[in-house]
NUDO-157432 format. One record per atom (N, C-alpha, C): residue number from 1; residue in one letter; atom name; x, y, z. Coordinates in steps of 0.001 Angstrom, whole numbers, plus 500000, padded with zeros to 6 digits. Layout:
<recs>
REC    nr   rest   atom       px       py       pz
REC   NUM      A     CA        X        Y        Z
...
</recs>
This chain:
<recs>
REC    nr   rest   atom       px       py       pz
REC     1      M      N   500829   498832   500000
REC     1      M     CA   500000   500000   500000
REC     1      M      C   500879   501238   500000
REC     2      I      N   500372   502275   499370
REC     2      I     CA   501081   503541   499333
REC     2      I      C   500370   504505   500279
REC     3      Y      N   501172   505174   501110
REC     3      Y     CA   500642   506148   502059
REC     3      Y      C   501222   507515   501731
REC     4      K      N   500381   508519   501869
REC     4      K     CA   500841   509902   501766
REC     4      K      C   500994   510410   503191
REC     5      V      N   502178   510874   503517
REC     5      V     CA   502503   511334   504871
REC     5      V      C   502609   512855   504845
REC     6      F      N   501757   513507   505616
REC     6      F     CA   501816   514956   505770
REC     6      F      C   502628   515237   507028
REC     7      Y      N   503598   516135   506908
REC     7      Y     CA   504489   516361   508044
REC     7      Y      C   505020   517783   508074
REC     8      Q      N   505510   518167   509255
REC     8      Q     CA   506269   519393   509441
REC     8      Q      C   507738   518990   509435
REC     9      P      N   508611   519775   508832
REC     9      P     CA   510014   519364   508712
REC     9      P      C   510772   519232   510033
REC    10      T      N   510264   519806   511095
REC    10      T     CA   510960   519728   512374
REC    10      T      C   509961   519728   513526
REC    11      T      N   510376   519173   514634
REC    11      T     CA   509534   519194   515836
REC    11      T      C   509906   520357   516750
REC    12      K      N   510883   521164   516343
REC    12      K     CA   511381   522241   517195
REC    12      K      C   510489   523477   517194
REC    13      F      N   509608   523601   516207
REC    13      F     CA   508737   524762   516103
REC    13      F      C   507289   524316   516104
REC    14      N      N   506401   525238   516483
REC    14      N     CA   504977   524934   516435
REC    14      N      C   504559   524687   514984
REC    15      P      N   503704   523704   514761
REC    15      P     CA   503258   523421   513387
REC    15      P      C   502492   524593   512779
REC    16      R      N   502753   524839   511514
REC    16      R     CA   502027   525847   510746
REC    16      R      C   501612   525216   509432
REC    17      R      N   500385   525415   509052
REC    17      R     CA   499872   524810   507818
REC    17      R      C   500755   525165   506615
REC    18      E      N   501284   526369   506599
REC    18      E     CA   502110   526820   505475
REC    18      E      C   503389   525997   505330
REC    19      N      N   503810   525348   506408
REC    19      N     CA   505045   524565   506382
REC    19      N      C   504811   523074   506136
REC    20      T      N   503556   522677   506004
REC    20      T     CA   503260   521257   505820
REC    20      T      C   503807   520770   504487
REC    21      Q      N   504500   519661   504545
REC    21      Q     CA   505044   519014   503360
REC    21      Q      C   504505   517592   503313
REC    22      S      N   504779   516893   502225
REC    22      S     CA   504293   515515   502130
REC    22      S      C   505325   514643   501434
REC    23      L      N   505223   513362   501723
REC    23      L     CA   506029   512354   501049
REC    23      L      C   505161   511122   500888
REC    24      Y      N   505613   510221   500055
REC    24      Y     CA   504890   508978   499797
REC    24      Y      C   505771   507821   500229
REC    25      I      N   505156   506843   500868
REC    25      I     CA   505910   505691   501344
REC    25      I      C   505092   504429   501082
REC    26      E      N   505785   503380   500690
REC    26      E     CA   505137   502090   500500
REC    26      E      C   505362   501259   501754
REC    27      S      N   504282   500698   502287
REC    27      S     CA   504375   499930   503522
REC    27      S      C   503216   498947   503593
REC    28      V      N   503373   497935   504438
REC    28      V     CA   502316   496937   504600
REC    28      V      C   501198   497436   505517
REC    29      S      N   501477   498453   506358
REC    29      S     CA   500433   498985   507233
REC    29      S      C   500747   500431   507591
REC    30      E      N   499724   501117   508062
REC    30      E     CA   499889   502503   508479
REC    30      E      C   500810   502605   509695
REC    31      V      N   500695   501658   510608
REC    31      V     CA   501524   501659   511812
REC    31      V      C   503006   501556   511442
REC    32      I      N   503335   500654   510542
REC    32      I     CA   504736   500484   510134
REC    32      I      C   505214   501706   509355
REC    33      A      N   504365   502266   508517
REC    33      A     CA   504737   503471   507772
REC    33      A      C   505068   504606   508736
REC    34      R      N   504207   504817   509725
REC    34      R     CA   504430   505886   510705
REC    34      R      C   505718   505652   511490
REC    35      S      N   505909   504429   511982
REC    35      S     CA   507106   504165   512791
REC    35      S      C   508377   504297   511961
REC    36      T      N   508331   503919   510694
REC    36      T     CA   509500   504057   509829
REC    36      T      C   509893   505511   509669
REC    37      V      N   508920   506362   509381
REC    37      V     CA   509218   507788   509208
REC    37      V      C   509684   508396   510529
REC    38      E      N   509034   508046   511621
REC    38      E     CA   509422   508596   512933
REC    38      E      C   510825   508178   513330
REC    39      E      N   511198   506934   513061
REC    39      E     CA   512513   506436   513467
REC    39      E      C   513642   507007   512614
REC    40      Q      N   513361   507344   511365
REC    40      Q     CA   514448   507716   510458
REC    40      Q      C   514481   509193   510077
REC    41      T      N   513578   509980   510655
REC    41      T     CA   513584   511419   510383
REC    41      T      C   513283   512170   511671
REC    42      D      N   513408   513487   511598
REC    42      D     CA   513007   514362   512701
REC    42      D      C   511670   515021   512393
REC    43      Y      N   510924   514487   511446
REC    43      Y     CA   509664   515080   511021
REC    43      Y      C   508602   514966   512104
REC    44      N      N   507747   515954   512147
REC    44      N     CA   506576   515949   513011
REC    44      N      C   505396   515515   512133
REC    45      I      N   505008   514263   512227
REC    45      I     CA   503965   513722   511365
REC    45      I      C   502609   514260   511800
REC    46      E      N   501895   514818   510845
REC    46      E     CA   500556   515338   511118
REC    46      E      C   499490   514299   510804
REC    47      Y      N   499643   513618   509668
REC    47      Y     CA   498572   512741   509201
REC    47      Y      C   499123   511764   508173
REC    48      L      N   498624   510544   508191
REC    48      L     CA   498935   509546   507171
REC    48      L      C   497643   509187   506452
REC    49      E      N   497720   509116   505146
REC    49      E     CA   496550   508790   504339
REC    49      E      C   496881   507628   503414
REC    50      E      N   496118   506549   503522
REC    50      E     CA   496284   505436   502588
REC    50      E      C   495643   505843   501271
REC    51      L      N   496403   505751   500191
REC    51      L     CA   495891   506184   498902
REC    51      L      C   495140   505058   498209
REC    52      S      N   493931   505353   497789
REC    52      S     CA   493165   504406   496978
REC    52      S      C   493807   504350   495597
REC    53      P      N   493477   503353   494793
REC    53      P     CA   494056   503287   493442
REC    53      P      C   493808   504562   492627
REC    54      K      N   492615   505135   492725
REC    54      K     CA   492323   506370   491977
REC    54      K      C   493111   507558   492531
REC    55      A      N   493232   507640   493837
REC    55      A     CA   494001   508730   494442
REC    55      A      C   495479   508606   494069
REC    56      L      N   495995   507377   494069
REC    56      L     CA   497382   507156   493679
REC    56      L      C   497598   507552   492224
REC    57      E      N   496675   507187   491372
REC    57      E     CA   496765   507553   489951
REC    57      E      C   496808   509073   489799
REC    58      Y      N   495980   509775   490575
REC    58      Y     CA   495971   511236   490535
REC    58      Y      C   497313   511805   491018
REC    59      E      N   497809   511299   492135
REC    59      E     CA   499073   511802   492686
REC    59      E      C   500234   511553   491727
REC    60      Q      N   500199   510447   491000
REC    60      Q     CA   501281   510110   490077
REC    60      Q      C   501338   511051   488880
REC    61      Q      N   500307   511833   488649
REC    61      Q     CA   500317   512806   487559
REC    61      Q      C   501227   513988   487866
REC    62      N      N   501541   514199   489132
REC    62      N     CA   502445   515266   489532
REC    62      N      C   503866   514871   489125
REC    63      P      N   504571   515717   488384
REC    63      P     CA   505932   515354   487949
REC    63      P      C   506916   515152   489101
REC    64      D      N   506601   515679   490285
REC    64      D     CA   507473   515523   491448
REC    64      D      C   507143   514285   492277
REC    65      F      N   506174   513482   491831
REC    65      F     CA   505785   512286   492578
REC    65      F      C   506968   511325   492656
REC    66      K      N   507248   510889   493891
REC    66      K     CA   508341   509938   494114
REC    66      K      C   508053   509204   495412
REC    67      I      N   508213   507896   495410
REC    67      I     CA   508054   507128   496644
REC    67      I      C   509367   507185   497405
REC    68      T      N   509304   507644   498641
REC    68      T     CA   510484   507741   499492
REC    68      T      C   510806   506367   500044
REC    69      E      N   512062   506009   499966
REC    69      E     CA   512489   504711   500503
REC    69      E      C   513396   504948   501704
REC    70      F      N   513136   504174   502747
REC    70      F     CA   513938   504245   503966
REC    70      F      C   514664   502915   504153
REC    71      N      N   515719   502933   504928
REC    71      N     CA   516465   501711   505233
REC    71      N      C   515797   500989   506378
REC    72      N      N   514679   500325   506072
REC    72      N     CA   513929   499596   507077
REC    72      N      C   513346   498366   506421
REC    73      E      N   513643   497217   506923
REC    73      E     CA   513202   495975   506305
REC    73      E      C   511697   495787   506413
REC    74      E      N   511047   496411   507401
REC    74      E     CA   509609   496236   507603
REC    74      E      C   508779   497075   506640
REC    75      A      N   509338   498165   506120
REC    75      A     CA   508551   499104   505306
REC    75      A      C   508217   498596   503960
</recs>
């Protein structure tokens, strides 16, 4: 499954909507996706969204679409 992760780049500042960024990660579950991002980044995760096939197709139309890969065997 592909998840879209909305996050703030750092936990040192209060979250602001203007600073929200996103990445895409492939994982077997939302729990593993969240723990992978939390363990390997300093991001403040706001929300994880499992993408349906149609939503994934839409997101892939963006030329900047890229699945982020982490060094985690569970992801």
